[in-house]
Backbone bond lengths (Angstrom), bond angles and torsions (degrees), N, CA, C in turn:
res aa  C-N    CA-C-N  psi(-1)  N-CA   C-N-CA  omega(-1)  CA-C   N-CA-C  phi
1 M - - - 1.456 - - 1.525 109.49 -
2 E 1.323 117.22 136.36 1.457 122.65 -177.48 1.529 109.93 -85.21
3 L 1.335 115.59 128.66 1.464 122.43 179.77 1.517 109.69 -131.70
4 E 1.318 116.41 161.96 1.456 120.02 175.92 1.522 109.55 -72.98
5 I 1.333 115.50 133.27 1.457 121.33 -179.70 1.528 109.19 -77.31
6 S 1.334 116.06 128.07 1.470 120.43 179.04 1.518 110.13 -91.37
7 S 1.308 116.51 166.41 1.464 121.64 -177.58 1.524 112.72 -67.09
8 V 1.344 117.53 -20.23 1.468 120.15 -177.06 1.529 112.24 -97.50
9 D 1.330 117.67 -6.02 1.466 119.60 177.64 1.526 109.44 -64.65
10 A 1.331 115.72 139.20 1.463 120.13 -177.82 1.519 109.64 -143.98
11 G 1.315 115.64 163.63 1.459 121.87 179.15 1.518 110.51 137.94
12 W 1.322 115.98 -148.41 1.460 122.43 178.26 1.523 109.08 -98.24
13 W 1.352 115.37 145.41 1.458 120.09 -173.73 1.531 110.56 -127.33
14 I 1.325 114.85 126.05 1.461 121.01 173.17 1.519 106.87 -108.76
15 V 1.320 115.58 104.73 1.462 122.24 -179.12 1.523 106.74 -107.71
16 S 1.344 116.22 114.38 1.461 119.98 -169.94 1.522 111.34 -131.61
17 H 1.349 114.45 145.91 1.463 121.47 176.10 1.520 108.54 -155.38
18 E 1.330 116.08 127.15 1.465 122.86 178.26 1.530 111.50 49.92
19 Q 1.331 115.31 50.06 1.465 124.47 175.69 1.527 113.08 64.97
20 K 1.316 116.76 17.11 1.454 121.43 173.44 1.525 109.29 -108.75
21 L 1.335 115.04 161.27 1.456 122.05 -175.37 1.521 109.16 -128.09
22 W 1.321 116.05 138.75 1.465 120.19 176.61 1.519 108.96 -78.48
23 L 1.327 116.10 113.59 1.464 122.01 -178.54 1.523 109.81 -127.46
24 P 1.337 117.65 72.87 1.471 119.16 176.55 1.525 110.07 -61.40
25 K 1.314 115.99 133.18 1.471 122.37 -176.92 1.533 111.72 61.32
26 G 1.341 116.17 21.74 1.451 119.89 176.52 1.511 114.87 76.68
27 Q 1.334 118.12 9.42 1.449 121.82 -176.94 1.516 110.98 -127.56
28 L 1.332 116.46 155.95 1.449 120.70 173.67 1.527 108.38 -66.21
29 P 1.338 118.47 127.34 1.469 120.47 -175.24 1.528 112.83 -66.57
30 Y 1.334 114.23 139.70 1.459 122.00 178.24 1.519 108.29 -136.63
31 G 1.325 115.20 137.51 1.460 118.34 176.19 1.506 112.41 141.20
32 N 1.331 114.98 -158.14 1.454 123.38 -176.73 1.528 111.01 -82.49
33 A 1.331 115.91 138.18 1.466 120.61 -177.71 1.516 112.05 -60.01
34 Q 1.330 116.87 -37.87 1.456 120.65 -179.49 1.523 110.42 -64.01
35 D 1.312 116.66 -45.39 1.465 121.29 -178.51 1.529 111.60 -65.36
36 L 1.322 116.77 -30.99 1.464 120.90 -177.90 1.520 112.97 -91.00
37 G 1.324 117.38 -1.15 1.453 120.76 179.66 1.512 113.57 74.27
38 L 1.337 117.26 28.23 1.460 121.46 -176.49 1.530 112.97 -107.04
39 A 1.329 117.52 -7.04 1.467 120.46 -179.99 1.531 109.55 -61.74
40 G 1.334 115.72 135.73 1.461 121.14 -178.71 1.509 113.91 95.24
41 S 1.331 117.79 -15.56 1.466 120.92 175.86 1.522 109.93 -74.93
42 K 1.319 116.38 163.37 1.458 121.13 174.51 1.519 108.90 -95.09
43 G 1.342 116.81 132.95 1.449 120.22 -178.24 1.512 112.35 -147.23
44 A 1.344 116.30 164.33 1.463 122.21 -179.48 1.519 109.44 -135.81
45 L 1.312 116.07 140.53 1.460 121.83 176.46 1.521 108.96 -73.20
46 I 1.350 117.72 125.54 1.465 120.12 -178.38 1.526 113.01 -121.98
47 G 1.322 117.86 0.55 1.459 119.15 179.61 1.509 111.97 166.14
48 E 1.337 114.72 -166.31 1.467 122.07 -179.07 1.513 109.21 -141.01
49 W 1.318 115.93 141.85 1.465 121.41 179.08 1.523 108.54 -139.11
50 Q 1.339 116.42 123.85 1.459 122.83 -179.36 1.528 111.59 53.29
51 G 1.339 115.58 40.05 1.447 121.26 177.29 1.513 115.49 76.78
52 E 1.333 117.32 6.04 1.463 121.89 -179.09 1.532 109.95 -116.77
53 P 1.341 118.03 147.47 1.460 120.33 179.66 1.526 112.58 -67.31
54 V 1.322 115.92 147.69 1.463 122.98 175.08 1.522 106.98 -116.62
55 R 1.337 115.87 121.34 1.462 120.39 -177.85 1.527 110.53 -116.17
56 L 1.319 114.41 145.51 1.460 121.52 177.39 1.517 109.90 -104.06
57 I 1.331 115.92 130.07 1.465 123.18 173.32 1.528 107.09 -122.74
58 S 1.310 116.43 122.81 1.466 121.05 -179.35 1.524 109.32 -95.47
59 E 1.329 115.83 91.09 1.459 120.09 177.76 1.518 109.67 -161.69
60 N 1.310 115.67 161.03 1.461 122.08 178.49 1.520 109.10 -91.24
61 R 1.326 116.40 148.11 1.460 122.00 175.72 1.522 108.00 -117.85
62 P 1.331 118.06 146.27 1.470 119.74 -175.73 1.517 114.07 -63.70
63 E 1.340 117.33 -27.54 1.463 120.41 -178.92 1.524 109.78 -140.85
64 G 1.326 115.93 153.98 1.455 120.63 172.51 1.509 115.85 88.82
65 M 1.353 118.95 8.35 1.458 120.29 177.25 1.536 108.89 -77.98
66 A 1.329 116.29 130.73 1.462 120.11 -173.92 1.523 110.11 -148.59
67 S 1.320 115.43 177.10 1.459 121.67 179.98 1.522 110.65 -80.59
68 L 1.319 115.30 146.38 1.459 121.24 175.09 1.526 111.58 -60.54
69 R 1.322 117.24 -21.66 1.470 120.45 -179.03 1.525 112.06 -58.48
70 Q 1.329 117.50 -21.33 1.463 120.51 178.16 1.525 112.21 -66.11
71 L 1.333 117.27 -15.79 1.465 120.91 -179.83 1.526 112.36 -100.68
72 L 1.335 117.38 7.61 1.458 120.30 -176.78 1.523 112.81 -58.86
73 D 1.332 117.20 -31.95 1.455 119.96 -177.87 1.527 112.74 -89.35
74 Q 1.338 116.94 5.95 1.455 120.87 177.29 1.530 109.58 -85.96
75 D 1.331 115.65 179.14 1.459 120.41 177.74 1.535 109.76 -56.35
76 P 1.353 118.46 134.41 1.467 120.50 -178.45 1.527 113.87 -55.67
77 A 1.336 117.61 -34.56 1.466 119.81 -179.99 1.519 111.10 -67.54
78 L 1.328 117.37 -37.22 1.464 121.14 177.69 1.523 110.18 -68.50
79 F 1.324 116.79 -43.38 1.471 121.24 177.29 1.525 110.58 -59.41
80 Q 1.339 116.35 -41.02 1.456 120.32 -179.23 1.526 111.28 -66.71
81 L 1.338 117.43 -39.75 1.464 120.59 177.58 1.520 111.16 -64.29
82 A 1.322 116.17 -44.28 1.461 119.83 179.04 1.529 110.52 -63.25
83 G 1.336 116.13 -39.21 1.460 120.06 177.18 1.517 111.90 -63.78
84 R 1.333 116.13 -39.50 1.466 119.20 176.52 1.522 110.82 -61.04
85 G 1.335 115.82 -42.46 1.460 119.94 179.90 1.515 112.33 -61.22
86 I 1.327 116.88 -46.07 1.468 121.05 179.92 1.529 110.85 -61.73
87 Q 1.330 116.34 -43.41 1.458 119.36 -178.95 1.531 111.99 -66.76
88 L 1.327 117.04 -38.76 1.464 119.97 178.11 1.528 110.84 -66.94
89 A 1.335 116.57 -42.32 1.463 119.88 179.25 1.517 110.62 -60.67
90 E 1.329 117.14 -41.66 1.459 120.80 179.76 1.528 110.97 -69.96
91 F 1.326 116.67 -36.43 1.468 120.86 177.30 1.526 110.69 -61.04
92 Y 1.323 116.54 -47.16 1.460 119.57 -179.73 1.529 111.54 -66.17
93 R 1.337 116.89 -37.08 1.466 120.59 179.70 1.527 111.58 -66.14
94 S 1.331 116.63 -34.37 1.465 120.32 -176.33 1.529 113.40 -92.30
95 H 1.331 117.04 -0.04 1.463 120.45 -179.83 1.524 111.38 -125.96
96 Q 1.319 115.88 46.80 1.461 119.95 176.15 1.530 111.22 -80.07
97 W 1.345 116.16 -20.35 1.464 121.48 -177.58 1.522 109.14 -130.14
98 C 1.312 116.45 144.92 1.451 122.28 -178.18 1.527 110.22 -72.62
99 G 1.322 117.12 131.67 1.454 121.71 179.28 1.512 113.60 -74.41
100 Y 1.324 117.31 -15.03 1.461 121.05 179.89 1.524 112.11 -90.77
101 C 1.336 117.40 -47.82 1.470 119.34 -173.49 1.527 113.46 -119.35
102 G 1.351 117.77 -9.01 1.460 120.74 176.04 1.510 115.75 83.76
103 H 1.321 118.38 1.68 1.459 120.55 179.88 1.528 111.10 -81.30
104 A 1.328 115.55 163.20 1.461 121.15 -178.79 1.523 111.24 -65.94
105 M 1.348 115.31 144.26 1.462 121.61 179.13 1.523 109.80 -101.20
106 H 1.321 116.22 161.28 1.461 121.01 170.98 1.530 108.66 -135.13
107 R 1.329 115.53 156.38 1.463 120.48 -177.01 1.526 110.84 -79.52
108 S 1.314 115.38 141.81 1.454 120.70 174.84 1.531 109.94 -67.68
109 K 1.317 116.49 146.58 1.463 121.42 177.42 1.515 112.45 -90.58
110 T 1.334 117.71 -7.41 1.463 120.69 -173.39 1.521 114.64 -119.49
111 E 1.361 118.22 -12.86 1.463 120.14 -177.91 1.523 109.33 -157.22
112 W 1.344 116.12 169.56 1.461 120.48 178.13 1.515 107.94 -77.11
113 A 1.312 117.16 89.66 1.460 122.24 -176.93 1.520 109.64 -158.81
114 C 1.345 115.21 158.59 1.459 122.74 172.05 1.523 108.10 -116.70
115 L 1.334 115.70 138.81 1.457 121.52 -174.32 1.521 110.48 -120.41
116 C 1.319 115.46 144.05 1.460 121.16 174.24 1.522 108.43 -102.20
117 G 1.325 116.22 120.44 1.453 120.45 -179.43 1.510 113.14 -75.82
118 H 1.334 117.60 -9.66 1.469 121.03 -178.32 1.527 112.15 -92.67
119 C 1.353 116.53 -56.78 1.473 118.89 -177.37 1.528 112.66 -104.81
120 R 1.347 117.11 0.51 1.470 123.17 174.28 1.528 113.99 70.32
121 Q 1.331 117.59 16.58 1.460 119.25 175.62 1.528 109.57 -69.53
122 R 1.326 115.29 147.85 1.463 122.32 -179.90 1.528 108.01 -124.05
123 Y 1.323 116.92 127.54 1.464 122.47 -178.00 1.532 110.11 -115.56
124 Y 1.324 115.72 137.62 1.457 121.89 176.34 1.528 109.27 -117.09
125 P 1.339 117.81 156.59 1.473 119.75 175.80 1.526 110.71 -57.62
126 Q 1.324 115.89 134.82 1.457 121.34 -178.79 1.528 110.46 -92.59
127 I 1.329 115.93 134.53 1.457 122.45 178.03 1.524 108.72 -110.48
128 A 1.327 117.06 131.57 1.461 121.71 179.29 1.531 109.44 -97.82
129 P 1.342 118.59 110.33 1.467 120.22 179.75 1.521 111.74 -72.06
130 C 1.325 115.67 135.98 1.469 122.41 179.36 1.517 108.90 -132.09
131 I 1.323 115.35 153.73 1.471 119.99 170.77 1.528 108.71 -109.51
132 I 1.317 115.70 152.41 1.462 121.98 172.90 1.520 105.96 -141.33
133 V 1.325 117.44 132.55 1.462 119.55 -169.42 1.520 111.58 -139.56
134 A 1.330 115.16 133.57 1.466 122.03 173.09 1.523 108.20 -99.32
135 I 1.342 116.75 130.57 1.462 121.84 -175.00 1.532 109.07 -115.83
136 R 1.327 115.98 126.49 1.468 121.89 -176.37 1.520 110.52 -111.80
137 R 1.347 114.67 139.77 1.463 121.83 173.41 1.521 107.65 -132.90
138 G 1.321 116.84 97.27 1.455 120.25 -177.61 1.516 111.22 65.20
139 D 1.337 116.69 -117.31 1.470 120.17 178.66 1.527 111.44 -102.11
140 E 1.356 116.73 22.40 1.460 121.63 -178.89 1.527 111.09 -122.28
141 I 1.323 115.47 157.06 1.459 122.64 175.95 1.520 108.70 -128.24
142 L 1.328 115.97 141.33 1.460 120.81 178.30 1.533 109.03 -81.79
143 L 1.327 116.85 121.57 1.458 122.17 178.05 1.525 109.46 -127.87
144 A 1.318 115.42 146.06 1.462 120.29 -175.65 1.516 110.91 -136.23
145 Q 1.319 115.22 152.27 1.463 121.74 172.66 1.521 107.28 -103.19
146 H 1.314 116.08 116.35 1.460 121.30 -176.10 1.528 110.85 -82.77
147 T 1.315 115.81 153.13 1.468 120.02 -179.38 1.534 111.44 -63.13
148 R 1.335 117.43 -26.43 1.467 120.32 -179.91 1.521 112.44 -82.99
149 H 1.338 117.34 -6.45 1.469 121.57 178.79 1.521 108.74 -106.40
150 R 1.315 116.57 101.14 1.472 120.49 -177.92 1.530 112.30 -99.22
151 N 1.323 116.61 14.66 1.464 119.69 -177.03 1.521 112.89 -107.96
152 G 1.331 116.88 16.74 1.463 119.94 175.80 1.509 115.27 83.57
153 I 1.310 118.57 1.82 1.459 121.59 -177.77 1.532 110.68 -73.66
154 Y 1.329 115.23 136.00 1.455 122.38 171.61 1.525 108.06 -108.85
155 T 1.314 116.04 136.80 1.452 120.03 -176.52 1.522 109.93 -145.51
156 V 1.321 115.81 -175.04 1.460 121.28 -179.61 1.529 109.87 -85.04
157 L 1.319 116.82 172.51 1.457 121.17 -176.93 1.531 111.08 -82.98
158 A 1.320 115.60 149.97 1.462 120.94 -178.60 1.525 109.20 -153.14
159 G 1.335 115.42 162.66 1.452 119.33 177.76 1.517 112.13 -177.46
160 F 1.317 116.18 163.96 1.456 122.33 -177.57 1.528 111.90 -82.91
161 V 1.319 115.29 145.40 1.458 121.80 174.14 1.529 108.57 -73.93
162 E 1.326 116.47 134.35 1.456 121.00 178.22 1.524 110.47 -96.23
163 V 1.316 116.23 162.55 1.465 122.21 -178.80 1.522 110.17 -57.21
164 G 1.335 116.48 130.74 1.460 121.58 175.91 1.511 115.17 84.86
165 E 1.327 118.57 1.68 1.460 121.88 -178.70 1.520 111.83 -95.15
166 T 1.332 115.35 149.01 1.457 121.02 163.64 1.528 107.86 -84.34
167 L 1.317 116.46 165.92 1.463 119.83 177.19 1.525 110.60 -63.65
168 E 1.325 116.79 -38.32 1.460 120.67 179.36 1.530 111.25 -63.12
169 Q 1.319 116.71 -41.29 1.459 120.46 177.69 1.521 111.45 -65.84
170 T 1.326 116.42 -36.78 1.462 120.13 178.35 1.523 110.92 -63.28
171 V 1.342 116.98 -44.37 1.469 120.25 178.40 1.524 110.08 -57.59
172 A 1.329 116.63 -50.53 1.469 120.24 -177.81 1.525 111.24 -60.58
173 R 1.323 117.41 -43.45 1.467 120.71 -177.95 1.522 111.46 -67.99
174 E 1.341 116.83 -48.26 1.466 119.81 -176.96 1.526 111.62 -62.87
175 V 1.328 116.44 -42.89 1.465 119.47 179.78 1.521 111.03 -63.58
176 M 1.319 116.77 -42.80 1.467 120.32 179.17 1.530 111.00 -66.10
177 E 1.332 117.60 -44.73 1.460 120.83 -178.13 1.525 112.00 -64.44
178 E 1.322 116.99 -40.65 1.464 119.90 -173.85 1.523 113.18 -86.12
179 S 1.336 117.31 -34.10 1.465 119.04 -172.72 1.518 114.61 -122.42
180 G 1.348 118.56 -15.70 1.450 121.00 179.66 1.509 115.46 80.37
181 I 1.342 118.79 12.62 1.463 120.19 -179.09 1.528 110.49 -115.61
182 K 1.336 115.26 162.41 1.453 122.93 175.25 1.525 109.52 -106.91
183 V 1.341 115.55 148.53 1.461 120.64 -179.49 1.526 110.22 -122.81
184 K 1.321 115.35 164.16 1.465 121.89 177.45 1.536 108.32 -144.78
185 N 1.330 115.24 174.99 1.463 121.73 176.33 1.531 111.71 53.71
186 L 1.308 116.34 52.63 1.470 122.22 -178.25 1.527 109.90 -74.93
187 R 1.372 116.10 131.67 1.469 121.17 179.25 1.519 109.62 -131.75
188 Y 1.330 115.08 133.55 1.465 120.23 175.67 1.523 109.28 -75.12
189 V 1.353 116.40 140.58 1.462 121.43 -177.75 1.524 111.90 -115.96
190 S 1.329 116.54 -56.53 1.459 119.53 -172.02 1.527 108.74 -167.78
191 S 1.341 115.85 -177.79 1.461 120.50 174.20 1.527 109.20 -141.18
192 Q 1.326 115.44 160.77 1.462 120.89 179.94 1.526 109.72 -150.53
193 P 1.346 117.26 123.52 1.467 118.18 170.59 1.521 108.69 -60.65
194 W 1.310 116.39 132.91 1.466 120.78 -174.26 1.526 107.91 -133.09
195 P 1.316 117.28 93.23 1.474 121.18 -170.73 1.528 114.11 -81.76
196 F 1.331 117.06 51.23 1.467 121.54 179.09 1.527 110.09 -127.97
197 P 1.330 120.23 70.35 1.460 123.91 1.34 1.521 114.95 -95.12
198 Q 1.367 119.22 -27.00 1.469 118.39 -173.18 1.514 111.12 -155.52
199 S 1.308 116.45 52.11 1.459 120.99 -173.61 1.521 112.05 -102.25
200 L 1.326 114.38 160.15 1.457 122.28 166.46 1.515 106.07 -123.06
201 M 1.343 116.02 111.52 1.454 121.09 -177.67 1.524 109.25 -85.10
202 M 1.333 117.50 126.90 1.459 123.24 175.69 1.512 108.15 -111.87
203 A 1.328 115.90 116.06 1.460 122.07 -167.55 1.527 112.11 -96.80
204 F 1.338 114.47 139.08 1.467 121.92 -179.56 1.527 109.68 -133.47
205 M 1.329 114.20 159.34 1.459 122.17 167.16 1.524 106.81 -119.64
206 A 1.337 115.95 147.53 1.465 120.39 -179.20 1.521 108.83 -148.15
207 D 1.312 114.97 163.70 1.462 121.72 176.23 1.524 109.42 -108.14
208 Y 1.313 115.59 148.45 1.468 121.94 175.89 1.529 109.67 -64.20
209 D 1.334 115.93 137.81 1.460 120.96 177.25 1.525 110.75 -111.07
210 S 1.336 117.18 -59.73 1.467 119.84 -176.89 1.524 110.38 -162.68
211 G 1.338 115.02 168.81 1.450 120.79 175.92 1.515 113.74 102.52
212 E 1.337 115.14 162.09 1.459 122.74 176.24 1.528 109.08 -111.24
213 I 1.324 116.55 149.24 1.462 121.00 -178.54 1.525 109.94 -63.70
214 N 1.308 115.38 125.02 1.466 123.03 176.47 1.527 106.40 -143.02
215 I 1.329 117.26 95.29 1.459 120.86 -168.24 1.529 112.19 -77.42
216 D 1.332 113.83 152.55 1.459 121.67 170.56 1.526 107.01 -86.65
217 P 1.335 119.26 110.61 1.469 120.87 -175.02 1.524 113.82 -66.29
218 K 1.321 117.41 -15.89 1.469 119.26 176.61 1.526 110.29 -75.94
219 E 1.342 117.28 -22.48 1.460 121.57 -177.16 1.527 113.16 -108.04
220 L 1.339 116.25 -36.46 1.461 120.69 -172.47 1.524 111.51 -124.81
221 L 1.328 114.90 143.92 1.460 121.24 171.89 1.521 110.71 -89.51
222 D 1.339 115.88 -30.25 1.458 120.78 -176.23 1.524 108.34 -164.80
223 A 1.323 116.42 155.66 1.464 122.40 173.90 1.518 108.23 -157.07
224 N 1.330 115.59 144.24 1.460 118.92 -179.23 1.521 109.30 -163.05
225 W 1.343 114.37 166.26 1.457 120.99 173.06 1.523 108.64 -88.36
226 Y 1.330 116.45 131.46 1.465 121.28 -178.82 1.528 110.01 -123.56
227 R 1.332 114.48 128.72 1.464 119.64 174.56 1.525 108.62 -62.96
228 Y 1.320 115.93 146.49 1.471 121.75 -173.11 1.532 113.88 -58.70
229 D 1.334 117.85 -24.20 1.463 120.24 -178.42 1.536 112.44 -104.74
230 A 1.332 117.23 15.40 1.466 121.21 178.46 1.531 108.86 -142.98
231 L 1.327 115.47 62.39 1.463 121.47 -174.33 1.518 112.23 -93.19
232 P 1.324 117.57 150.00 1.477 121.52 175.21 1.534 109.60 -79.38
233 Q 1.310 116.35 -170.44 1.460 121.19 177.94 1.527 109.94 -63.94
234 L 1.354 116.74 131.31 1.456 121.76 -172.17 1.526 111.92 -110.28
235 P 1.345 116.93 166.00 1.465 120.43 175.86 1.524 110.70 -63.03
236 P 1.321 117.87 160.74 1.467 120.39 -178.16 1.521 112.70 -68.67
237 A 1.318 116.12 156.17 1.460 121.72 173.98 1.525 108.83 -61.17
238 G 1.328 116.20 151.03 1.453 120.73 -179.45 1.514 113.61 97.19
239 T 1.341 116.65 -12.07 1.461 120.15 177.34 1.522 109.30 -95.63
240 V 1.323 116.22 151.79 1.451 119.63 178.38 1.524 110.23 -67.33
241 A 1.331 117.54 -27.72 1.473 120.84 176.37 1.523 110.54 -61.66
242 R 1.327 116.70 -44.90 1.471 120.23 179.93 1.525 110.93 -64.94
243 R 1.334 116.30 -38.71 1.472 118.96 178.02 1.522 110.50 -62.45
244 L 1.342 117.62 -44.21 1.458 120.63 178.83 1.521 111.82 -59.51
245 I 1.323 115.47 -42.57 1.463 119.74 179.81 1.519 110.46 -63.98
246 E 1.326 117.01 -45.65 1.470 120.21 -178.59 1.521 111.46 -65.24
247 D 1.338 117.05 -39.20 1.469 119.80 177.81 1.528 110.95 -65.89
248 T 1.335 116.84 -38.79 1.458 120.32 179.32 1.522 111.05 -70.01
249 V 1.322 117.24 -38.41 1.465 121.22 176.70 1.527 110.42 -59.65
250 A 1.324 116.83 -39.56 1.471 120.35 178.18 1.523 110.53 -62.50
251 L 1.321 117.99 -40.46 1.460 121.12 176.61 1.523 111.68 -66.65
252 C 1.334 116.27 -41.20 1.475 120.42 178.53 1.520 111.09 -62.46
253 R 1.321 115.85 -42.80 1.465 119.85 -179.76 1.512 111.28 -64.01
254 A 1.339 115.74 -40.74 1.470 119.70 178.44 1.520 110.96 -64.58
255 A 1.344 117.13 -38.03 1.464 121.17 -179.88 1.518 111.67 -68.59
256 A 1.330 117.07 -28.90 1.459 121.34 -177.21 1.525 112.73 -82.45
257 E 1.310 117.68 -16.57 1.476 120.93 -176.55 1.517 111.66 -81.26
């Protein structure tokens, strides 16, 4: 439930607007609301971190708004809380009006939802399921540079689940569409909330089956097989992509011994 922040409220603060996060000095703000200039704002308790409350405030700040990616190297639980805050702030911003009847919405007092007082529709934050998969061929791993990554990073393949698909079907389709190869021996590994903007990444490992690399230029700039001890620039630690790569490298190294 959203309440007015008092001058004595203290803890961790997630201040978000248009998928940006207030990170003064590059860090998530911690301390007294009065000292941080947050007293009088409207905020809601969304969790706890290191025994202190974490509150969400949906507003813009004149300085210090930045991407959540700056917290990627922080504790995963803190990154996940900040991601939850950004997604909730965006959900509330995009659900001010009912999509069915056009009347004004209000926030639920008991759950993360928006309610329409006119037609009684109830809206919840939408999560977009995605797959991400590391593909191994002997002592090599398939890595690609995506068109959305302009910093030279090579990573594993990923894509959104389409209506009516199983996760297994999504893996097969995305890998074929982006790289032109077939995979086998698919194994589930882990999952990671990925708030860019509102995804849930479900991670898999697979083995190469057949085909030659033929990239989709709309999705990939490059793709190739890389030996485990000669890898290009990789995603940062703390991402499920990096974990998949490291787990696959361990398998490649074992196969080469």
